[in-house]
Every structure is written in C-alpha cells, then in structure tokens.
SERO-4910 file (N, C-alpha, C, O; in steps of 0.05 Angstrom, whole numbers):
BEGIN
 pado doro    nc1    nc2    nc3   cac1   cac2   cac3    cc1    cc2    cc3    oc1    oc2    oc3
  Unk    A    133  -1907    959    163  -1899    960    176  -1912    994    168  -1901   1014
  Unk    A    195  -1933    994    201  -1931   1026    223  -1920   1029    241  -1917   1012
  Unk    A    221  -1910   1062    237  -1891   1075    255  -1914   1091    246  -1932   1105
  Unk    A    285  -1907   1085    307  -1917   1094    331  -1905   1105    348  -1893   1093
  Unk    A    328  -1914   1140    342  -1900   1152    373  -1910   1159    374  -1929   1174
  Unk    A    396  -1899   1150    424  -1907   1155    434  -1893   1175    442  -1870   1172
  Unk    A    433  -1907   1199    451  -1896   1225    481  -1902   1221    488  -1922   1207
  Unk    A    498  -1887   1230    529  -1885   1222    532  -1879   1199    545  -1894   1185
  Unk    A    520  -1855   1187    519  -1844   1158    545  -1826   1155    556  -1825   1133
  Unk    A    553  -1815   1172    587  -1802   1167    610  -1826   1173    634  -1821   1173
  Unk    A    601  -1854   1178    627  -1874   1177    636  -1879   1150    627  -1870   1130
  Unk    A    656  -1895   1153    669  -1906   1129    653  -1917   1104    655  -1911   1081
  Unk    A    632  -1941   1121    611  -1950   1096    591  -1929   1095    584  -1919   1074
  Unk    A    581  -1920   1122    556  -1906   1120    554  -1877   1094    534  -1869   1082
  Unk    A    579  -1867   1094    586  -1850   1068    581  -1860   1042    567  -1848   1026
  Unk    A    591  -1882   1038    587  -1897   1010    557  -1900   1011    542  -1892    993
  Unk    A    549  -1914   1036    520  -1926   1019    503  -1902   1025    482  -1905   1013
  Unk    A    503  -1877   1040    494  -1863   1031    489  -1847   1006    468  -1839    997
  Unk    A    517  -1845    993    525  -1835    970    502  -1855    951    483  -1845    939
  Unk    A    508  -1882    950    496  -1898    933    469  -1892    938    462  -1886    915
  Unk    A    445  -1889    953    424  -1892    965    407  -1872    947    386  -1875    935
  Unk    A    427  -1848    951    415  -1819    938    407  -1821    910    390  -1806    899
  Unk    A    420  -1840    899    416  -1843    872    389  -1866    859    382  -1873    837
  Unk    A    379  -1872    886    356  -1891    884    323  -1872    891    318  -1849    899
  Unk    A    307  -1891    883    284  -1872    895    273  -1886    914    249  -1893    913
  Unk    A    291  -1891    936    280  -1890    962    283  -1865    976    302  -1850    971
  Unk    A    269  -1860    991    267  -1833   1015    285  -1837   1037    277  -1850   1057
  Unk    A    313  -1827   1035    330  -1835   1047    338  -1821   1075    341  -1797   1070
  Unk    A    342  -1824   1092    348  -1809   1119    377  -1815   1135    380  -1833   1151
  Unk    A    393  -1801   1129    422  -1807   1137    420  -1795   1169    410  -1774   1176
  Unk    A    434  -1820   1191    432  -1810   1218    457  -1808   1223    474  -1819   1209
  Unk    A    464  -1795   1245    490  -1795   1259    489  -1784   1285    473  -1766   1289
  Unk    A    505  -1795   1306    504  -1792   1337    495  -1762   1341    483  -1756   1362
  Unk    A    502  -1740   1317    491  -1713   1328    459  -1711   1329    446  -1697   1344
  Unk    A    448  -1731   1308    413  -1732   1305    402  -1749   1319    378  -1746   1324
  Unk    A    418  -1778   1334    407  -1796   1345    427  -1812   1363    438  -1831   1353
  Unk    A    433  -1807   1385    451  -1829   1399    440  -1855   1398    419  -1857   1410
  Unk    A    447  -1873   1389    439  -1904   1389    440  -1916   1421    427  -1935   1429
  Unk    A    453  -1904   1433    460  -1909   1461    435  -1896   1481    433  -1906   1503
  Unk    A    419  -1879   1476    397  -1870   1494    374  -1877   1485    365  -1862   1468
  Unk    A    359  -1900   1491    337  -1918   1480    315  -1886   1475    301  -1884   1454
  Unk    A    315  -1866   1495    291  -1849   1486    295  -1832   1469    276  -1818   1463
  Unk    A    319  -1828   1455    324  -1820   1427    318  -1836   1406    304  -1831   1386
  Unk    A    331  -1858   1411    322  -1879   1390    292  -1881   1383    281  -1876   1361
  Unk    A    281  -1888   1404    247  -1893   1400    228  -1860   1386    208  -1856   1373
  Unk    A    250  -1843   1401    233  -1814   1390    238  -1810   1359    222  -1798   1346
  Unk    A    262  -1821   1347    274  -1810   1321    252  -1838   1305    235  -1834   1288
  Unk    A    259  -1859   1313    246  -1884   1296    212  -1875   1295    202  -1871   1272
  Unk    A    198  -1873   1315    171  -1868   1317    164  -1843   1300    143  -1840   1288
  Unk    A    184  -1827   1300    178  -1797   1285    179  -1802   1250    163  -1794   1234
  Unk    A    199  -1817   1245    206  -1822   1219    189  -1848   1203    183  -1851   1180
  Unk    A    186  -1862   1224    172  -1891   1218    181  -1899   1190    166  -1902   1171
  Unk    A    213  -1904   1189    223  -1919   1170    211  -1944   1164    200  -1957   1182
  Unk    A    214  -1956   1133    200  -1985   1127    232  -1996   1129    229  -2020   1129
  Unk    A    258  -1991   1130    277  -2001   1138    298  -1985   1143    302  -1964   1132
  Unk    A    315  -1999   1165    339  -1986   1181    366  -2005   1169    366  -2029   1168
  Unk    A    385  -1989   1163    411  -2005   1160    428  -1989   1180    437  -1966   1178
  Unk    A    431  -2006   1199    450  -2002   1221    483  -2005   1222    493  -2024   1232
  Unk    A    496  -1986   1211    518  -1985   1209    534  -1976   1222    557  -1978   1212
  Unk    A    534  -1964   1245    542  -1947   1271    557  -1967   1284    547  -1990   1284
  Unk    A    577  -1965   1294    593  -1985   1308    613  -1973   1322    623  -1951   1315
  Unk    A    622  -1986   1346    650  -1975   1358    667  -1998   1338    658  -2021   1335
  Unk    A    688  -1989   1328    702  -2009   1315    732  -2002   1317    748  -2005   1299
  Unk    A    738  -1992   1340    766  -1995   1351    779  -2021   1366    783  -2021   1390
  Unk    A    783  -2038   1353    789  -2067   1361    807  -2070   1380    802  -2087   1397
  Unk    A    828  -2058   1381    845  -2058   1409    836  -2042   1425    831  -2050   1448
  Unk    A    833  -2024   1420    820  -1998   1447    799  -2020   1462    798  -2025   1486
  Unk    A    782  -2031   1443    757  -2042   1459    767  -2057   1485    755  -2056   1506
  Unk    A    788  -2069   1481    792  -2083   1503    802  -2069   1528    816  -2083   1543
  Unk    A    797  -2046   1535    809  -2028   1554    777  -2014   1560    765  -2010   1581
  Unk    A    771  -2009   1533    742  -1992   1535    712  -2006   1535    689  -1998   1529
  Unk    A    726  -2032   1545    695  -2057   1540    670  -2040   1542    657  -2037   1521
  Unk    A    661  -2026   1567    643  -2014   1568    627  -1999   1547    603  -2002   1541
  Unk    A    645  -1983   1537    641  -1960   1514    631  -1980   1488    610  -1975   1476
  Unk    A    650  -2004   1483    645  -2018   1460    617  -2035   1465    601  -2033   1446
  Unk    A    612  -2046   1482    584  -2055   1490    564  -2038   1487    544  -2046   1475
  Unk    A    565  -2013   1497    537  -1994   1501    534  -1984   1470    512  -1978   1461
  Unk    A    557  -1984   1455    546  -1978   1422    540  -2002   1411    517  -2006   1405
  Unk    A    556  -2022   1407    553  -2040   1395    529  -2066   1399    516  -2077   1381
  Unk    A    530  -2071   1427    502  -2088   1442    479  -2068   1451    458  -2067   1439
  Unk    A    487  -2054   1473    464  -2041   1478    457  -2022   1449    434  -2024   1441
  Unk    A    470  -2010   1438    456  -1994   1424    441  -2001   1396    425  -1988   1382
  Unk    A    452  -2033   1391    440  -2048   1370    416  -2060   1388    398  -2069   1373
  Unk    A    411  -2063   1414    389  -2074   1423    368  -2046   1424    344  -2052   1422
  Unk    A    374  -2017   1426    364  -2005   1422    343  -1996   1398    320  -1990   1399
  Unk    A    362  -1998   1378    349  -2000   1352    340  -2027   1348    320  -2021   1334
  Unk    A    340  -2051   1350    319  -2073   1352    300  -2074   1363    284  -2090   1352
  Unk    A    290  -2060   1385    273  -2052   1400    251  -2035   1387    227  -2040   1391
  Unk    A    258  -2015   1374    243  -1996   1360    236  -2002   1338    215  -1993   1330
  Unk    A    252  -2019   1320    244  -2034   1298    223  -2051   1301    206  -2053   1284
  Unk    A    223  -2064   1323    201  -2082   1329    176  -2069   1328    158  -2075   1311
  Unk    A    174  -2048   1349    154  -2029   1357    139  -2017   1337    115  -2011   1341
  Unk    A    152  -2012   1312    140  -1994   1289    143  -2017   1266    132  -2012   1244
  Unk    A    155  -2040   1269    152  -2060   1247    172  -2057   1228    171  -2071   1207
  Unk    A    190  -2042   1231    210  -2034   1212    230  -2063   1214    236  -2076   1234
  Unk    A    239  -2066   1178    259  -2087   1172    289  -2075   1182    297  -2052   1177
  Unk    A    299  -2093   1193    332  -2080   1198    358  -2102   1187    364  -2126   1187
  Unk    A    366  -2082   1180    394  -2089   1164    412  -2089   1183    404  -2071   1197
  Unk    A    432  -2098   1194    453  -2102   1217    476  -2114   1202    475  -2135   1189
  Unk    A    504  -2094   1204    524  -2099   1195    540  -2114   1226    543  -2103   1248
  Unk    A    548  -2139   1217    566  -2154   1234    591  -2157   1217    596  -2148   1194
  Unk    A    607  -2175   1236    637  -2180   1231    650  -2207   1227    639  -2225   1238
  Unk    A    671  -2212   1213    680  -2238   1213    688  -2248   1243    683  -2270   1253
  Unk    A    705  -2220   1258    705  -2229   1285    690  -2238   1310    694  -2235   1334
  Unk    A    670  -2251   1293    651  -2263   1316    661  -2299   1313    653  -2319   1325
  Unk    A    678  -2296   1293    689  -2330   1292    722  -2325   1314    732  -2304   1322
  Unk    A    729  -2349   1317    755  -2351   1328    777  -2358   1313    800  -2358   1321
  Unk    A    770  -2363   1292    790  -2367   1264    806  -2398   1267    828  -2400   1256
  Unk    A    797  -2416   1279    810  -2445   1281    798  -2459   1265    810  -2481   1263
  Unk    A    772  -2456   1246    762  -2476   1228    785  -2477   1200    794  -2455   1192
  Unk    A    791  -2494   1191    808  -2500   1173    790  -2492   1139    803  -2497   1118
  Unk    A    769  -2483   1138    762  -2481   1114    744  -2451   1124    740  -2444   1147
  Unk    A    735  -2437   1098    721  -2419   1101    702  -2416   1121    696  -2439   1130
  Unk    A    687  -2395   1134    660  -2397   1150    641  -2395   1140    643  -2378   1122
  Unk    A    612  -2408   1141    591  -2408   1122    565  -2392   1145    571  -2398   1168
  Unk    A    545  -2379   1145    529  -2371   1160    519  -2385   1176    509  -2374   1195
  Unk    A    519  -2414   1175    510  -2432   1202    533  -2445   1217    530  -2467   1228
  Unk    A    554  -2431   1218    575  -2441   1239    572  -2413   1262    569  -2389   1262
  Unk    A    576  -2440   1282    572  -2429   1309    594  -2403   1314    617  -2407   1309
  Unk    A    586  -2377   1325    610  -2355   1331    621  -2360   1353    605  -2367   1370
  Unk    A    638  -2360   1359    659  -2364   1385    682  -2337   1378    700  -2341   1362
  Unk    A    677  -2309   1392    695  -2288   1385    721  -2287   1399    718  -2301   1420
  Unk    A    738  -2280   1398    767  -2279   1414    766  -2251   1422    789  -2246   1431
  Unk    A    757  -2237   1422    763  -2210   1427    734  -2195   1439    713  -2206   1435
  Unk    A    735  -2172   1451    717  -2155   1465    693  -2150   1437    670  -2159   1433
  Unk    A    711  -2134   1424    694  -2129   1400    683  -2148   1381    666  -2137   1367
  Unk    A    686  -2170   1376    680  -2196   1369    653  -2204   1379    632  -2211   1367
  Unk    A    660  -2198   1416    636  -2212   1429    618  -2188   1431    595  -2194   1436
  Unk    A    624  -2161   1429    604  -2141   1427    582  -2138   1401    561  -2126   1402
  Unk    A    593  -2149   1381    575  -2147   1356    563  -2179   1357    540  -2183   1351
  Unk    A    575  -2196   1364    561  -2220   1366    539  -2222   1385    525  -2243   1383
  Unk    A    532  -2200   1410    512  -2199   1429    502  -2182   1406    485  -2197   1397
  Unk    A    501  -2165   1396    481  -2142   1374    472  -2159   1355    450  -2152   1344
  Unk    A    481  -2181   1346    470  -2203   1326    447  -2211   1348    424  -2204   1344
  Unk    A    455  -2227   1370    432  -2240   1381    411  -2224   1393    392  -2234   1404
  Unk    A    414  -2195   1392    393  -2172   1402    373  -2174   1376    348  -2175   1378
  Unk    A    388  -2174   1354    372  -2169   1331    348  -2194   1325    325  -2190   1320
  Unk    A    361  -2217   1327    355  -2241   1323    323  -2248   1339    302  -2258   1329
  Unk    A    329  -2238   1370    311  -2242   1391    291  -2225   1389    270  -2232   1400
  Unk    A    292  -2201   1376    268  -2174   1377    263  -2173   1351    239  -2169   1349
  Unk    A    275  -2174   1328    263  -2162   1301    254  -2190   1290    262  -2212   1296
  Unk    A    232  -2183   1271    218  -2199   1264    228  -2207   1231    229  -2229   1222
  Unk    A    235  -2183   1218    242  -2184   1189    283  -2178   1195    291  -2159   1209
  Unk    A    293  -2189   1188    324  -2178   1198    339  -2190   1182    336  -2214   1179
  Unk    A    360  -2176   1169    379  -2187   1151    410  -2181   1173    415  -2157   1179
  Unk    A    423  -2198   1180    444  -2199   1190    469  -2202   1168    473  -2223   1157
  Unk    A    484  -2178   1162    509  -2176   1144    535  -2178   1157    544  -2159   1171
  Unk    A    547  -2199   1152    572  -2203   1167    591  -2199   1144    589  -2211   1123
  Unk    A    614  -2177   1149    625  -2175   1123    658  -2173   1140    660  -2174   1165
  Unk    A    679  -2169   1124    701  -2174   1131    727  -2144   1126    725  -2126   1109
  Unk    A    743  -2146   1142    767  -2125   1132    757  -2105   1112    763  -2102   1088
  Unk    A    741  -2093   1129    723  -2069   1114    742  -2042   1109    750  -2030   1129
  Unk    A    750  -2030   1077    770  -2016   1071    754  -1992   1060    741  -2000   1040
  Unk    A    751  -1972   1063    738  -1954   1046    750  -1920   1053    759  -1917   1076
  Unk    A    751  -1899   1038    759  -1877   1030    751  -1850   1047    761  -1828   1045
  Unk    A    722  -1863   1069    709  -1840   1078    710  -1841   1109    722  -1861   1116
  Unk    A    703  -1829   1127    692  -1840   1152    709  -1819   1176    727  -1803   1172
  Unk    A    695  -1825   1200    710  -1810   1220    724  -1824   1239    734  -1813   1259
  Unk    A    724  -1849   1233    739  -1868   1251    766  -1870   1247    779  -1885   1261
  Unk    A    778  -1853   1225    812  -1849   1223    815  -1870   1201    798  -1887   1194
  Unk    A    841  -1866   1191    852  -1882   1168    850  -1912   1166    860  -1926   1183
  Unk    A    838  -1922   1143    838  -1944   1147    866  -1967   1141    889  -1956   1138
  Unk    A    864  -1988   1140    895  -2004   1135    914  -2002   1112    938  -2005   1111
  Unk    A    895  -1996   1092    908  -1988   1071    926  -1963   1074    950  -1963   1071
  Unk    A    910  -1937   1083    921  -1914   1087    948  -1913   1102    970  -1904   1097
  Unk    A    936  -1927   1125    962  -1935   1148    987  -1944   1137   1010  -1937   1144
  Unk    A    979  -1965   1115   1009  -1975   1101   1018  -1957   1084   1041  -1959   1077
  Unk    A   1001  -1934   1074   1010  -1919   1055   1030  -1892   1074   1051  -1881   1066
  Unk    A   1020  -1889   1092   1034  -1869   1109   1054  -1880   1118   1073  -1865   1118
  Unk    A   1059  -1906   1130   1080  -1920   1144   1105  -1924   1113   1129  -1927   1117
  Unk    A   1094  -1923   1091   1112  -1928   1064   1123  -1901   1065   1147  -1903   1060
  Unk    A   1117  -1876   1071   1129  -1853   1061   1152  -1848   1091   1171  -1833   1087
  Unk    A   1150  -1855   1108   1161  -1857   1129   1184  -1874   1136   1205  -1866   1146
  Unk    A   1177  -1902   1126   1194  -1916   1132   1208  -1933   1103   1196  -1927   1083
  Unk    A   1233  -1953   1100   1240  -1965   1077   1228  -1995   1080   1218  -2007   1061
  Unk    A   1232  -2003   1102   1221  -2029   1109   1193  -2029   1129   1188  -2018   1150
  Unk    A   1178  -2047   1110   1152  -2050   1135   1152  -2079   1141   1164  -2095   1127
  Unk    A   1137  -2085   1162   1133  -2114   1169   1103  -2114   1170   1090  -2098   1183
  Unk    A   1091  -2135   1153   1058  -2135   1162   1044  -2166   1168   1050  -2186   1156
  Unk    A   1030  -2164   1184   1020  -2192   1191   1016  -2207   1167   1002  -2197   1149
  Unk    A   1026  -2234   1165   1029  -2250   1145   1006  -2278   1144    997  -2289   1124
  Unk    A   1000  -2284   1173    988  -2314   1174    961  -2309   1192    954  -2323   1211
  Unk    A    944  -2285   1182    919  -2277   1179    905  -2272   1152    909  -2255   1135
  Unk    A    887  -2295   1154    880  -2290   1119    845  -2289   1125    831  -2300   1142
  Unk    A    840  -2274   1106    818  -2264   1106    805  -2256   1075    815  -2267   1055
  Unk    A    784  -2237   1073    772  -2219   1051    771  -2196   1054    754  -2183   1068
  Unk    A    790  -2187   1040    779  -2150   1038    756  -2143   1033    745  -2158   1017
  Unk    A    745  -2129   1040    715  -2113   1031    721  -2088   1027    735  -2075   1042
  Unk    A    710  -2079   1005    712  -2050    998    684  -2036   1002    664  -2047    992
  Unk    A    682  -2014   1016    661  -2001   1020    636  -1995    999    612  -2001   1001
  Unk    A    647  -1983    980    632  -1982    955    618  -2004    938    599  -2002    923
  Unk    A    634  -2026    946    622  -2053    939    600  -2064    950    581  -2073    937
  Unk    A    600  -2063    978    589  -2065   1002    571  -2055    997    555  -2072    989
  Unk    A    561  -2033    997    536  -2010    987    524  -2018    968    500  -2015    973
  Unk    A    527  -2028    949    518  -2041    924    496  -2061    932    473  -2061    923
  Unk    A    513  -2086    958    498  -2104    964    475  -2095    981    453  -2105    980
  Unk    A    480  -2080    993    462  -2062   1014    441  -2057   1007    420  -2063   1019
  Unk    A    441  -2041    978    425  -2030    964    401  -2054    958    377  -2051    963
  Unk    A    414  -2078    948    396  -2096    935    388  -2105    961    364  -2111    961
  Unk    A    402  -2111    986    379  -2125   1008    360  -2111   1017    344  -2124   1031
  Unk    A    354  -2084   1011    331  -2072   1019    303  -2079   1002    280  -2075   1009
  Unk    A    311  -2090    981    288  -2101    964    289  -2132    960    275  -2145    945
  Unk    A    307  -2142    977    303  -2176    978    285  -2184    997    285  -2176   1021
  Unk    A    269  -2202    988    254  -2217   1009    261  -2243   1023    244  -2261   1022
  Unk    A    282  -2246   1035    293  -2264   1048    318  -2253   1074    337  -2238   1072
  Unk    A    307  -2269   1100    316  -2260   1123    339  -2280   1134    341  -2303   1125
  Unk    A    353  -2270   1151    364  -2283   1166    393  -2269   1159    396  -2246   1150
  Unk    A    415  -2292   1167    439  -2286   1165    455  -2290   1139    454  -2311   1127
  Unk    A    473  -2266   1128    486  -2268   1105    515  -2264   1107    521  -2250   1127
  Unk    A    532  -2271   1094    559  -2263   1094    565  -2254   1065    562  -2268   1045
  Unk    A    573  -2225   1068    588  -2210   1043    608  -2204   1043    612  -2190   1063
  Unk    A    626  -2207   1029    655  -2193   1028    667  -2201    994    661  -2219    979
  Unk    A    682  -2179    992    693  -2185    959    709  -2214    960    719  -2226    979
  Unk    A    708  -2221    932    720  -2252    930    745  -2253    925    756  -2235    912
  Unk    A    756  -2274    936    780  -2286    934    788  -2284    967    772  -2279    985
  Unk    A    816  -2290    970    825  -2279   1000    858  -2275   1001    874  -2279    983
  Unk    A    860  -2269   1022    891  -2260   1023    901  -2256   1052    885  -2258   1070
  Unk    A    926  -2251   1058    930  -2247   1082    943  -2211   1087    954  -2199   1067
  Unk    A    941  -2199   1110    950  -2170   1109    967  -2163   1094    966  -2145   1078
  Unk    A    988  -2181   1102   1015  -2177   1082   1016  -2176   1052   1030  -2161   1038
  Unk    A    993  -2202   1041    994  -2195   1013    978  -2176   1007    985  -2164    987
  Unk    A    956  -2168   1017    945  -2140   1015    962  -2117   1013    958  -2099    997
  Unk    A    976  -2117   1026    997  -2092   1036   1010  -2091   1010   1007  -2071    997
  Unk    A   1026  -2112   1001   1048  -2119    979   1033  -2116    954   1044  -2106    934
  Unk    A   1006  -2125    955    989  -2112    927    992  -2084    915   1001  -2074    894
  Unk    A    977  -2071    949    967  -2045    941    995  -2032    943    995  -2010    932
  Unk    A   1017  -2038    951   1040  -2020    946   1052  -2018    917   1065  -1999    908
  Unk    A   1046  -2045    904   1057  -2045    880   1035  -2036    853   1038  -2031    829
  Unk    A   1015  -2037    867    991  -2022    851    996  -1998    847    998  -1987    825
  Unk    A   1001  -1986    875   1004  -1954    877   1032  -1940    862   1034  -1917    853
  Unk    A   1054  -1964    862   1071  -1959    848   1094  -1950    873   1114  -1937    866
  Unk    A   1092  -1956    894   1113  -1957    908   1132  -1981    914   1132  -1995    934
  Unk    A   1147  -1982    894   1163  -2012    893   1190  -2004    911   1205  -2022    918
  Unk    A   1195  -1978    917   1226  -1983    931   1223  -1989    962   1242  -1991    976
  Unk    A   1197  -1992    970   1189  -1997   1000   1192  -2033   1001   1181  -2049    986
  Unk    A   1209  -2039   1022   1214  -2069   1025   1190  -2077   1044   1184  -2064   1065
  Unk    A   1178  -2097   1036   1154  -2105   1055   1159  -2134   1059   1164  -2149   1040
  Unk    A   1157  -2143   1085   1169  -2171   1100   1145  -2181   1118   1132  -2166   1133
  Unk    A   1140  -2210   1114   1121  -2221   1129   1123  -2223   1163   1144  -2232   1172
  Unk    A   1109  -2219   1175   1107  -2221   1198   1087  -2236   1219   1065  -2226   1224
  Unk    A   1097  -2259   1229   1072  -2272   1244   1063  -2265   1263   1079  -2254   1279
  Unk    A   1033  -2269   1273   1021  -2257   1291   1035  -2258   1317   1029  -2240   1333
  Unk    A   1052  -2276   1324   1056  -2282   1352   1085  -2259   1358   1096  -2255   1380
  Unk    A   1092  -2247   1337   1112  -2228   1337   1103  -2193   1331   1117  -2173   1326
  Unk    A   1071  -2195   1334   1059  -2169   1329   1046  -2160   1349   1026  -2174   1355
  Unk    A   1051  -2138   1364   1047  -2130   1395   1014  -2118   1387   1009  -2099   1372
  Unk    A    996  -2132   1400    971  -2112   1399    953  -2125   1423    958  -2147   1433
  Unk    A    931  -2108   1430    913  -2116   1451    895  -2138   1444    892  -2157   1459
  Unk    A    885  -2137   1425    860  -2158   1421    877  -2183   1404    899  -2181   1393
  Unk    A    865  -2198   1406    867  -2228   1395    855  -2226   1367    832  -2216   1366
  Unk    A    868  -2236   1338    845  -2234   1312    848  -2264   1312    867  -2277   1320
  Unk    A    823  -2273   1302    826  -2298   1288    840  -2301   1265    835  -2287   1245
  Unk    A    863  -2323   1267    885  -2324   1237    861  -2338   1217    874  -2348   1199
  Unk    A    836  -2342   1213    825  -2352   1186    802  -2340   1196    791  -2349   1216
  Unk    A    791  -2315   1178    759  -2302   1179    755  -2300   1152    748  -2278   1143
  Unk    A    759  -2320   1137    748  -2317   1107    715  -2325   1106    707  -2347   1114
  Unk    A    701  -2309   1099    669  -2315   1092    669  -2328   1068    682  -2323   1048
  Unk    A    652  -2346   1075    640  -2356   1047    613  -2347   1045    605  -2334   1064
  Unk    A    598  -2350   1027    570  -2334   1023    553  -2358   1011    551  -2357    987
  Unk    A    542  -2378   1021    525  -2406   1006    498  -2392   1003    485  -2394    982
  Unk    A    492  -2381   1020    465  -2364   1027    456  -2345    992    439  -2347    974
  Unk    A    475  -2333    996    474  -2321    965    475  -2328    945    466  -2313    927
  Unk    A    484  -2347    940    498  -2372    914    466  -2383    913    455  -2385    891
  Unk    A    452  -2390    937    431  -2405    933    412  -2391    924    396  -2403    908
  Unk    A    407  -2360    932    384  -2347    922    394  -2337    894    377  -2325    880
  Unk    A    423  -2342    882    426  -2330    850    438  -2302    855    435  -2287    836
  Unk    A    450  -2291    878    455  -2271    878    484  -2268    873    501  -2280    887
  Unk    A    492  -2249    850    522  -2252    840    535  -2244    871    524  -2232    889
  Unk    A    564  -2256    868    583  -2249    895    600  -2224    887    606  -2219    864
  Unk    A    606  -2206    909    625  -2179    899    646  -2191    886    653  -2214    891
  Unk    A    659  -2175    867    680  -2181    855    702  -2184    865    702  -2177    888
  Unk    A    723  -2193    857    750  -2202    866    760  -2178    882    757  -2156    872
  Unk    A    774  -2180    910    786  -2157    916    810  -2139    904    818  -2116    909
  Unk    A    819  -2158    886    838  -2142    866    827  -2120    852    840  -2098    850
  Unk    A    806  -2124    843    789  -2109    829    785  -2089    844    791  -2067    835
  Unk    A    776  -2091    868    762  -2068    887    781  -2053    891    778  -2028    889
  Unk    A    813  -2069    898    834  -2044    904    839  -2031    885    852  -2011    890
  Unk    A    833  -2036    864    843  -2019    832    833  -2000    836    845  -1978    838
  Unk    A    800  -2002    840    780  -1980    841    784  -1958    861    783  -1934    857
  Unk    A    789  -1971    882    801  -1953    904    828  -1939    903    831  -1921    920
  Unk    A    845  -1945    888    873  -1932    890    859  -1912    861    870  -1890    860
  Unk    A    843  -1914    846    828  -1895    823    815  -1871    841    822  -1848    843
  Unk    A    795  -1886    854    787  -1862    873    798  -1846    888    792  -1822    889
  Unk    A    819  -1858    905    838  -1842    917    849  -1823    900    847  -1800    907
  Unk    A    861  -1827    878    870  -1805    864    860  -1786    852    873  -1767    841
  Unk    A    829  -1791    853    813  -1768    841    808  -1753    868    813  -1729    868
  Unk    A    799  -1763    891    799  -1746    906    821  -1733    915    816  -1712    927
  Unk    A    844  -1738    912    870  -1724    924    866  -1698    900    866  -1675    907
  Unk    A    864  -1703    877    862  -1680    853    844  -1665    865    852  -1642    865
  Unk    A    823  -1668    876    803  -1645    878    806  -1633    904    794  -1611    907
  Unk    A    821  -1644    927    827  -1634    955    852  -1611    946    863  -1597    963
***
C-alpha cells in the first residue's frame, strides 16, 4: 500500500484531493501548516523522514497574485523555498514528488496555446516564485511530475473565495459588472483536477504535464456563462480590457495550456469547462442546502 502525503490539505485543491484519495486504497496523510510548515526545513525533514511517503503531492502554495507584488519575501518563502525543502526531503528518502504549478510561468505573448516544452517567462512575482519552485523540483528530485494548471476554481479552502464566488457576490451588490475580456485561458475545477492527480500517482512517466479543463474562454465569458447558468439574468455584464483593470500584478493575455504529453500517453483530457461549471453550480447548491 502506497503512502501518499498531501501538503496544503486544507486548501481549495487540497480538500478535493483529500476527499478523492480517501476513497482509494492508498494510505493518505493530509498535511497543513499546523502539522508541517514547509518553510521550515527541519519540520519538513522530520515529517518526511518519520512518515516515509512513497509519493508527495505538493499543493501548498502562496496564491495571492496581487499581494505577492508587495509580499515578495513571503511568496518566495512558500512557493520557492518551501518547494525546495520538500524536494530536498523527497530526494533524501527516495519519494516521488507531484508539484502543482501554474500557467502564470508564461508571459502570454505566444499566439497559440502553451505546451510543456515552451520556455517559461513569468510576468509577476507569483509566476516567478512558481517557476523557481519548478526548477528546485527538477534539480533535486529524481522522480517528479510537475503539473501546471490554470484558473483554478473550487468550493473549499482557506485562501478566500474563488473567482466565481467573487462574481456571485458582486452580482448581489451591483446591477452592472465589468470583467476582463482579453485574458484567455482554461478554467480548471479542483474536483476534476483531483481525478487527474489520483491517476498521476500510478503513472510511470515523469517530467512536466499540462492539466486543465478542455476548451478556453476569457474571464468575461466565464463570468457571463456562470451567471446565466445560475439564473442571474438581471445582472448586466460588460467586457473590460486589461489596460483599464487596476491591479498590482501583470497577467498573461494568453495562458491557454495544451496537453500534448497526456495525449501522447493516451490519457483522456479533462472534460470541457462548461461541464465542470455545471457540476460546480450543482455541488454549490447542495452545499448551501446542508449549511
């Protein structure tokens, strides 16, 4: 029986992943900052040496993209140094490492979707920190899978509301919303990504993989579709160019991730984002009924 350690188990992705893995035959060990602070090398080493996991799925991360511009040290401490600490311990005990990275390692200037072999060139501190994390994994771990994903959306977690929940909240307070329309990507739902990560545990292939829900859209199209599916048709939603959106961190205009490696291995891609969105809204409704 493989032992699988999940960092960031209380995060948006971590909670769905833990829920998924509890249904498998793996010995699951969820980890949060309360049990292991990844920025403290001694804690990481003690935990991994004690548990001796076969696989570590490293989802713990600093994800506040705009705050990272002014909290650079904290962002780097978590996403780079924390990942380096995990990588070093995995190397020492011979564990496999699955590391969650991001579309923001790219600058968005490519005219077609990004593939795994495209050279990263991040635009912001968050993207830089995740790219440095990737480099730490590659340099230290023998058996690794770097899983780049994009526009992560989930119902759980401690990081605060996801993009969709912010849209729904704004729609309750305003009659007109303006949403960025010239940034294009692939929304990815945490419960769908968790399925792929479960599959990665037994996959005997290593390196960099792109994993996102199929299809692409802008943030504007995602918000408009979500409000329509939810039934909020009284809210007017207008397109907003990036140049008119005030934020601290620069974002890539094109962050569509293609997955040729998955296709080459015969692994089915994640379902279309519209299907994931429909599922998200159904799960959300069930959660609200229970609360």
